[in-house]
C-alpha positions, 0 to 999 in steps of 0.5 A: 106860732103865738099857739105854739108859743102859748101852747109851750107856756101852758106846759111849763105850769106845773105846781111843782115846776114853778114851786122848785123854781121859786126856792132856786130862786131863794137859794142866792139869800142865803148869803145875803141872810150871812152879809146881813147877820155877821159882824166882818162885814164881806168885800165887793170882792168877797160877794163877788166871788161867793155869789155871783161866780158860786153861786148865781153864775156857776149853779142857779143861772144853768138848773133855771136854764135847764129845768126850764128848757129841756122840756120844751120839746121832751112835753111834746114827747109824752104828750104824744104832739110832736108828730102832731106838729111836726106834721103841720105844714110849718118850717121846722124853726116856727116850731123849735123858734116859738118853743125856743123863745117860751124857755128865754120867757120864763127863766130870763126873769127868774135868773134877772130878778133872783140876780138882781135882788140878792146882788141889792141886798148883798153889796148893802148889807154889806154897806158897800158904795154901787149895790144898784150899778152892781146888783143891774150889771149880774142881772144884765150879765146873767140874763144874756146866759140864760138866753145861750142857755135855754137855746143849748139845752132847746137843742139838748131836750130836742136830740135827747130823750135824758136832755136833763142828765147830760144838760146836767154834766154839761153845766157842771163838769164843762162849764164848772171844772173844765171852763173854769180850771182850764184857760183855754176853754174859758172860751167856749164856757156860756158861764165865763161869758155872762159874768 
């Protein structure tokens, strides 16, 4: 299992993927800069609605989890090493579990750091108290969301060749539209539980 975990981590270390992930991580700093630059400081409710709910939970969390998790088995299919993995005398969960753990071990720190830094700086820039508590709560909630999204998107990458497109539809149509506006479906939304 450690060999599969390390192989999965190595497959995710392309230069462009790392640059793209760091760029996505930096997007929440835009409202932070606005909070510092304006003389009319936003309230805690405004920051919660715009930064945490509108940007971090709705866009950054699913994008990071999607970009990291869906290629876990797709890389094996492209490299033609999936047959080697599945023909080895291992139980299937011993192949899937390290891949899911590798995806989560990359996406959780990325989203947690992005959420903590941006929420802390936004609350401090708006001169609101308890910025550290809000930042820690946001980081923990979104990290749990990254674990759940990671499991969903690793599975999606295993069962579909078009996992990235289906994942985008799931994240932005199901989670973004239906999970937000249809009350009964909020209980089936990863974003709502993370929030």
